[in-house]
VMD Tcl script that draws the C-alpha trace (Angstrom):
set ca {
  {132.88 194.20 120.14}
  {136.23 195.25 120.36}
  {134.78 198.59 121.96}
  {134.32 196.84 124.74}
  {137.20 195.37 125.77}
  {139.35 198.48 124.50}
  {139.38 199.63 127.79}
  {140.86 196.52 129.34}
  {144.15 196.58 126.99}
  {146.38 197.66 130.25}
  {145.00 194.88 131.98}
  {146.54 192.66 129.45}
  {149.63 194.85 128.76}
  {150.49 194.02 132.76}
  {149.77 190.10 132.49}
  {151.41 189.41 129.56}
  {154.05 187.20 131.19}
  {150.74 185.40 133.37}
  {148.88 185.11 129.93}
  {151.59 182.85 128.44}
  {152.52 180.97 131.21}
  {148.93 180.15 131.42}
  {148.84 179.16 127.73}
  {152.06 177.18 127.92}
  {150.68 175.22 131.02}
  {147.55 174.36 129.00}
  {147.84 170.68 128.73}
  {146.38 169.85 124.94}
  {149.18 172.99 124.38}
  {151.97 170.67 125.77}
  {150.96 167.76 124.31}
  {151.59 169.21 120.92}
  {155.22 170.92 121.43}
  {156.14 167.51 122.73}
  {154.73 165.19 120.62}
  {156.91 167.92 117.67}
  {159.71 168.65 119.78}
  {159.01 172.71 119.92}
  {161.05 174.11 122.37}
  {158.89 175.81 124.95}
  {161.87 178.83 125.30}
  {162.21 179.29 121.66}
  {158.21 179.48 121.03}
  {157.78 182.34 123.77}
  {160.49 184.00 122.27}
  {159.91 183.82 118.36}
  {156.26 183.40 118.32}
  {154.04 184.03 121.62}
  {154.86 187.60 122.75}
  {154.37 188.72 119.54}
  {151.07 187.18 118.60}
  {150.01 188.45 122.54}
  {151.12 191.79 121.16}
  {149.19 191.32 117.52}
  {145.74 190.82 119.37}
  {146.71 194.29 121.85}
  {147.23 195.72 118.21}
  {144.01 194.84 117.17}
  {142.26 195.67 120.29}
  {143.31 199.27 120.14}
  {142.83 198.76 116.27}
  {146.08 199.73 115.41}
  {146.19 196.42 114.04}
  {143.34 194.46 111.15}
  {142.31 190.88 111.93}
  {144.87 188.65 109.91}
  {147.15 191.55 109.95}
  {150.31 189.64 111.54}
  {153.66 188.73 109.92}
  {154.53 186.69 113.15}
  {151.56 184.51 112.21}
  {152.42 183.84 108.64}
  {155.76 182.65 110.42}
  {154.12 180.97 112.78}
  {152.57 178.56 110.44}
  {155.04 178.37 108.07}
  {156.75 176.81 111.24}
  {153.81 174.75 112.36}
  {153.97 173.22 109.06}
  {157.43 172.39 108.64}
  {156.66 170.38 112.27}
  {153.87 168.84 110.41}
  {151.26 170.42 112.87}
  {147.56 168.72 111.73}
  {144.67 171.57 111.77}
  {143.59 170.01 114.68}
  {146.67 170.74 116.74}
  {146.99 174.25 115.38}
  {143.07 174.48 116.57}
  {144.51 173.18 120.21}
  {147.51 175.58 119.76}
  {145.12 178.39 119.15}
  {142.26 177.83 121.63}
  {144.80 177.29 124.35}
  {146.17 180.97 123.86}
  {141.96 181.83 124.01}
  {141.68 179.98 127.10}
  {144.54 181.57 128.67}
  {143.00 185.10 128.10}
  {139.88 184.40 129.51}
  {141.37 182.33 133.01}
  {143.42 185.10 133.41}
  {140.29 187.77 133.22}
  {139.06 185.42 135.95}
  {142.32 185.69 137.77}
  {141.91 189.19 138.15}
  {138.30 189.60 138.57}
  {137.24 190.89 135.21}
  {135.00 188.70 133.85}
  {132.10 190.18 132.64}
  {130.36 188.50 130.20}
  {130.85 191.13 127.50}
  {134.57 190.99 128.09}
  {134.53 187.62 127.53}
  {132.47 187.83 124.63}
  {134.49 190.17 122.93}
  {137.86 187.95 123.69}
  {135.31 184.88 121.89}
  {134.80 186.88 119.06}
  {138.45 188.13 118.11}
  {139.72 185.00 118.38}
  {137.05 183.21 116.29}
  {137.56 185.62 113.87}
  {141.09 185.80 113.70}
  {141.40 181.58 114.02}
  {139.04 181.20 110.92}
  {141.50 183.39 108.69}
  {144.77 181.62 110.37}
  {143.04 178.05 109.39}
  {142.76 179.35 106.16}
  {146.39 180.07 105.47}
  {147.02 177.12 107.00}
  {144.80 174.85 104.93}
  {146.10 176.96 101.78}
  {149.73 176.56 102.24}
  {149.17 172.45 102.98}
  {146.95 172.63 99.77}
  {149.99 174.56 98.01}
  {152.53 172.24 99.36}
  {150.46 169.01 98.20}
  {150.02 170.68 94.79}
  {153.71 171.12 94.82}
  {154.49 167.50 95.63}
  {152.18 166.29 92.95}
  {153.74 168.55 90.39}
  {157.28 166.78 91.73}
  {155.96 163.29 91.90}
  {154.42 163.43 88.62}
  {158.05 165.07 87.24}
  {159.51 162.08 88.90}
  {157.49 159.98 87.19}
  {158.03 160.83 84.34}
  {162.01 161.21 84.30}
  {163.15 158.51 86.96}
  {163.39 154.96 86.06}
  {161.63 153.34 89.36}
  {159.65 150.27 90.87}
  {158.74 148.85 93.69}
  {157.92 144.95 94.01}
  {157.22 142.96 96.90}
  {159.43 140.33 98.20}
  {158.84 137.84 95.92}
  {159.77 140.57 93.02}
  {155.94 140.83 92.25}
  {155.95 144.90 90.33}
  {153.67 146.65 92.56}
  {154.67 150.37 91.08}
  {156.36 151.44 87.89}
  {157.22 154.83 86.83}
  {156.30 156.03 83.25}
  {160.05 156.56 83.00}
  {160.11 152.40 83.20}
  {157.28 152.17 81.08}
  {158.68 154.26 78.25}
  {162.40 152.69 78.47}
  {160.94 149.23 78.62}
  {158.25 149.63 76.19}
  {155.66 147.72 78.40}
  {152.78 149.29 79.40}
  {151.55 149.99 83.46}
  {149.42 147.61 83.00}
  {151.57 145.04 81.27}
  {154.28 145.54 84.06}
  {151.81 145.88 87.71}
  {151.31 142.30 88.60}
  {154.33 140.62 86.67}
  {157.85 139.53 88.12}
  {160.10 142.05 87.46}
  {162.26 139.71 85.74}
  {159.89 140.16 82.61}
  {162.84 142.36 81.97}
  {165.68 140.00 82.78}
  {168.09 140.16 79.49}
  {169.55 136.43 78.64}
  {172.69 138.10 78.73}
  {173.33 138.75 82.50}
  {174.61 136.09 83.99}
  {172.62 134.43 86.94}
  {175.28 135.28 89.19}
  {174.71 138.61 89.56}
  {171.00 138.03 90.58}
  {171.91 135.93 93.19}
  {174.22 138.17 94.65}
  {171.27 140.89 94.24}
  {168.74 138.89 96.48}
  {171.60 138.11 98.89}
  {172.26 141.51 99.52}
  {168.25 142.84 99.45}
  {166.86 140.12 101.76}
  {169.81 140.91 104.20}
  {168.57 143.97 104.72}
  {171.46 145.65 102.74}
  {171.52 147.96 99.88}
  {172.49 146.70 96.42}
  {174.52 148.50 93.44}
  {175.29 147.85 89.94}
  {174.80 147.91 86.36}
  {172.07 146.15 84.75}
  {171.43 144.85 81.24}
  {168.15 144.95 80.37}
  {165.82 143.27 77.43}
  {162.78 145.77 75.68}
  {159.70 144.53 74.62}
  {160.67 144.26 71.36}
  {164.04 142.30 72.05}
  {166.37 144.99 71.98}
  {168.22 146.21 75.06}
  {169.20 148.85 77.55}
  {171.53 149.16 80.34}
  {171.10 150.84 83.57}
  {172.40 151.76 87.01}
  {170.61 150.20 89.60}
  {170.52 150.89 93.17}
  {167.82 148.45 94.85}
  {166.67 148.73 98.71}
  {164.47 147.04 100.93}
  {161.19 148.45 102.44}
  {160.95 147.79 105.65}
  {157.33 148.09 108.34}
  {157.25 149.63 111.28}
  {158.53 146.31 112.85}
  {161.17 146.59 110.70}
  {160.51 143.49 108.45}
  {160.80 143.88 105.20}
  {157.89 143.47 102.94}
  {159.21 144.64 99.44}
  {161.63 146.21 97.63}
  {162.06 149.92 96.07}
  {164.75 150.45 92.93}
  {165.66 153.62 91.24}
  {167.81 153.37 87.96}
  {169.68 155.43 85.56}
  {169.60 154.99 82.07}
  {173.50 154.47 80.58}
  {172.89 152.46 77.59}
  {174.91 156.05 75.85}
  {177.74 155.17 77.51}
  {177.45 151.16 77.37}
  {177.72 151.87 74.04}
  {181.01 154.32 73.90}
  {182.27 151.33 76.09}
  {181.72 148.83 73.57}
  {183.10 151.35 70.49}
  {186.28 152.08 72.19}
  {186.71 148.12 72.48}
  {186.10 147.48 69.03}
  {188.64 150.84 68.67}
  {191.64 148.92 70.62}
  {191.29 145.68 69.17}
  {191.48 147.44 65.60}
  {194.22 149.42 66.76}
  {195.76 146.20 68.21}
  {195.33 144.56 65.01}
  {197.13 148.09 62.84}
  {200.04 147.89 65.88}
  {200.01 144.18 65.02}
  {201.07 144.92 61.23}
  {203.42 147.81 62.24}
  {205.40 145.22 64.34}
  {205.43 142.52 61.69}
  {206.51 144.78 59.51}
  {209.77 146.16 62.00}
  {210.74 142.97 62.48}
  {210.80 142.32 58.63}
  {213.09 145.24 58.69}
  {215.15 143.75 61.74}
  {215.33 140.58 59.92}
  {216.74 141.87 56.36}
  {219.80 142.69 57.80}
  {220.91 139.49 59.37}
  {219.23 137.58 57.02}
  {221.28 139.07 54.43}
  {224.18 138.54 56.38}
  {223.94 134.53 56.87}
  {223.50 134.18 53.47}
  {226.74 135.96 52.88}
  {228.47 133.70 55.33}
  {227.14 130.53 53.69}
  {227.68 131.35 50.21}
  {230.94 132.27 51.13}
  {231.17 128.41 52.24}
  {230.38 127.29 48.97}
  {232.74 129.91 47.03}
  {235.77 128.90 49.56}
  {235.30 125.32 48.32}
  {234.76 125.99 44.72}
  {238.33 128.25 44.54}
  {240.26 126.38 47.18}
  {238.70 122.80 47.16}
  {238.48 122.69 50.55}
  {236.58 124.45 53.86}
  {239.28 124.55 56.53}
  {238.16 123.88 60.12}
  {238.94 127.46 61.14}
  {236.91 128.87 58.34}
  {233.54 126.33 59.12}
  {234.14 127.32 62.62}
  {234.05 131.21 62.02}
  {231.04 130.97 59.97}
  {229.45 128.82 62.27}
  {230.02 131.10 64.95}
  {229.17 134.18 62.83}
  {225.42 132.73 61.50}
  {224.90 131.44 65.27}
  {225.30 135.28 66.24}
  {222.35 136.55 63.64}
  {220.27 133.63 64.83}
  {220.66 134.71 68.72}
  {219.89 138.29 67.28}
  {217.16 137.27 65.53}
  {215.49 135.18 68.23}
  {216.57 138.24 70.20}
  {214.32 140.04 68.09}
  {211.46 137.90 68.49}
  {211.60 137.74 72.34}
  {211.57 141.62 72.35}
  {208.46 141.67 70.43}
  {206.62 139.10 72.03}
  {207.28 140.78 75.65}
  {205.56 144.01 73.34}
  {202.36 142.15 72.90}
  {202.18 140.39 76.05}
  {199.09 142.05 77.80}
  {199.99 144.60 81.49}
  {198.01 143.29 84.12}
  {199.31 145.90 86.38}
  {201.55 148.64 86.80}
  {205.23 148.29 87.24}
  {208.23 150.68 88.26}
  {210.79 151.73 85.35}
  {212.96 154.45 85.28}
  {211.91 156.01 82.34}
  {215.29 156.57 80.00}
  {214.96 152.44 79.96}
  {211.12 153.34 78.48}
  {212.43 155.06 75.77}
  {215.39 152.80 75.46}
  {212.95 149.93 74.65}
  {210.96 152.15 71.92}
  {214.08 153.11 70.66}
  {215.91 149.50 69.98}
  {212.15 148.86 68.32}
  {213.03 151.36 65.30}
  {216.79 151.37 65.54}
  {216.80 149.33 62.19}
  {214.44 151.66 60.62}
  {216.23 155.13 62.33}
  {219.50 153.99 60.49}
  {218.20 153.00 57.45}
  {216.43 156.40 57.15}
  {219.02 158.47 58.44}
  {217.46 160.21 61.48}
  {219.46 161.05 64.16}
  {218.12 160.36 67.82}
  {218.86 162.30 70.68}
  {218.07 162.07 74.72}
  {217.97 165.03 76.92}
  {217.61 164.57 80.49}
  {219.55 165.44 83.56}
  {218.52 163.07 85.87}
  {216.88 159.75 85.62}
  {213.21 159.26 87.04}
  {210.95 156.14 88.11}
  {207.68 155.86 87.57}
  {204.78 153.22 87.95}
  {203.01 152.42 85.00}
  {201.39 149.68 82.09}
  {205.20 149.84 80.24}
  {204.03 147.71 77.27}
  {201.04 150.54 76.56}
  {203.50 153.57 77.18}
  {206.26 152.26 74.84}
  {203.53 151.68 72.32}
  {202.54 155.11 72.43}
  {206.43 156.24 72.27}
  {206.59 154.05 69.25}
  {203.73 155.51 67.65}
  {204.69 159.10 67.78}
  {208.22 158.62 67.02}
  {207.29 156.66 63.80}
  {204.72 159.02 63.07}
  {207.45 161.88 63.00}
  {209.65 159.44 60.92}
  {206.98 159.61 58.32}
  {206.40 163.01 58.28}
  {210.05 163.66 57.60}
  {210.33 160.86 54.96}
  {207.23 162.32 52.85}
  {208.42 166.22 53.74}
  {212.00 164.95 52.33}
  {213.65 166.75 55.94}
  {216.98 167.30 55.68}
  {219.32 166.88 58.43}
  {216.49 164.41 60.38}
  {216.63 164.20 64.09}
  {213.76 163.84 66.85}
  {215.03 164.88 70.60}
  {213.35 162.92 73.34}
  {213.77 164.80 77.05}
  {212.30 164.12 79.86}
  {212.09 166.32 83.15}
  {209.71 166.42 86.86}
  {207.29 168.60 87.29}
  {205.68 168.70 90.39}
  {204.53 165.01 91.08}
  {204.37 164.34 87.34}
  {207.15 162.83 85.09}
  {207.25 165.03 81.84}
  {208.03 163.37 78.49}
  {208.21 165.38 75.55}
  {209.45 164.20 71.16}
  {210.25 166.91 69.20}
  {211.30 166.08 65.48}
  {211.77 168.71 62.65}
  {209.72 167.49 60.10}
  {208.20 170.54 59.50}
  {204.87 170.52 61.88}
  {201.43 169.92 62.15}
  {199.08 172.16 60.29}
  {196.80 174.02 62.29}
  {193.97 173.16 60.45}
  {194.35 169.69 61.43}
  {196.12 169.79 64.58}
  {192.84 169.55 66.51}
  {191.82 166.34 64.68}
  {194.70 164.34 65.07}
  {194.02 162.30 68.29}
  {190.13 161.73 66.60}
  {189.52 158.03 65.78}
  {190.00 157.61 61.74}
  {191.60 160.35 61.56}
  {194.86 160.34 59.02}
  {197.03 162.12 56.99}
  {198.34 158.67 55.54}
  {195.42 157.77 52.77}
  {197.67 157.25 50.74}
  {199.86 154.80 53.11}
  {197.51 153.17 54.45}
  {197.00 154.96 57.38}
  {194.40 153.12 59.98}
  {194.04 156.70 62.23}
  {194.08 154.55 64.87}
  {197.47 155.15 66.36}
  {197.23 158.51 67.91}
  {193.86 158.18 69.07}
  {194.96 154.82 71.20}
  {197.67 157.04 72.59}
  {195.33 159.30 73.88}
  {193.33 156.50 75.17}
  {196.34 154.89 76.74}
  {197.78 157.67 78.78}
  {194.64 159.69 79.76}
  {192.21 156.57 80.63}
  {194.85 153.67 81.31}
  {197.44 155.96 82.60}
  {195.49 158.85 84.01}
  {198.03 161.48 82.50}
  {197.73 163.80 79.72}
  {198.80 164.32 76.10}
  {198.99 166.87 73.89}
  {200.86 168.54 70.45}
  {202.16 171.64 69.38}
  {204.42 173.32 66.67}
  {207.84 174.42 68.20}
  {211.14 175.63 66.74}
  {210.45 173.51 63.03}
  {208.30 170.34 64.07}
  {206.17 168.97 66.08}
  {206.36 168.49 69.80}
  {204.56 165.82 71.81}
  {203.95 166.27 75.58}
  {203.32 163.41 77.76}
  {202.34 163.71 81.53}
  {202.64 160.91 83.50}
  {201.78 160.51 87.17}
  {204.60 159.23 89.07}
}
mol new
graphics top color blue
foreach p $ca { graphics top sphere $p radius 0.5 }
foreach p [lrange $ca 0 end-1] q [lrange $ca 1 end] { graphics top cylinder $p $q radius 0.2 }
display resetview
């Protein structure tokens, strides 16, 4: 058959443009191209001419039927455009019709020639169709595998407009403990946990019934009564007329994340209790001296009356005045500590020097009693916006730890230095002591919860953990520690 048309190759060569023109003028071909938004110039440039050259090569026997890279590329392109096998036939048949019509136009319509064209086309189309359907089968196989992976690993469900479950993924069954048979046809609130406020679901239904997407965190109940947390996204499903016909939900298991948050809340409460104990102890220290002074002043009245037999108005006024001063000091101490334990609702601007002064004031009596020199180093003051009481708590904790280390190590010439400065858009506070430093083997653990070197002193192991939580999570800063000179140096970085 090929030999019959071989001597007609020159005619085809000369009529390439006309054949392509006839091909793309075919009404069936035009309909396919228009339906799938395929640009004619693009199609001609990238595929049409090359396919015609391939047919010429088959006629000249320089090409084998099926040996055409451009057809493989065309098949891949058409598959991406969602061309059906029937539409593929129309494209190929249009090409055959264009060659036959061209031969009629040049008065070369011998039966044998046209039969040869039909034969070459039929053989080639069978190969093209096999490739195309094989590609479709491959895609379907890959799609099935992907859907299977999604079904096993993604917590998904679909419901009708009343919330009745129409589809539940295997992952949904696994996490909830229900079988598909138990879930399908059941209302989605089969997994609703009683801890979830009804207002959450009222808001969710209001959102999705209005055609919008809802997103939030939900605590669900398992079949065995246990629970799990999910980060859920629920969106409406529409028909061709834009009417809501149901809802699709995709979820991510966040149970572990929630457990960490709950555990952290427990640690925070424990830390607050420990801090309260520390503060009460400091109040006792702060009050000891004024109480002793009041006691001495009262005794002074008794001794004076015993010796002199009378108390002058001047002495009485002086004692009352001195007692009032001591009581005023004690009252101020209570106010300071009460302010300290008042929770910060929002960040407030404050000068760093004032932050440090407040921390030093809390520890003043302790520093004085233990003969610890306190040095503040800074060239200029800095104003930052932060949770004031929380940062003061961090400073107090670090300074008190330094004091405890000095006492334990019997440090001579005890000294704590605090330095602050600007670094780009951050304020850096450095607290350095001369207590001997932190052993390398425990340096990486000191910010861990429940880790303490004060086993014999009832240490909770929560102080530095809370410092890290306050600085890094509440204040978006950083905290670290290194040994420097003769002691430890804590470095706190806070955004302005």
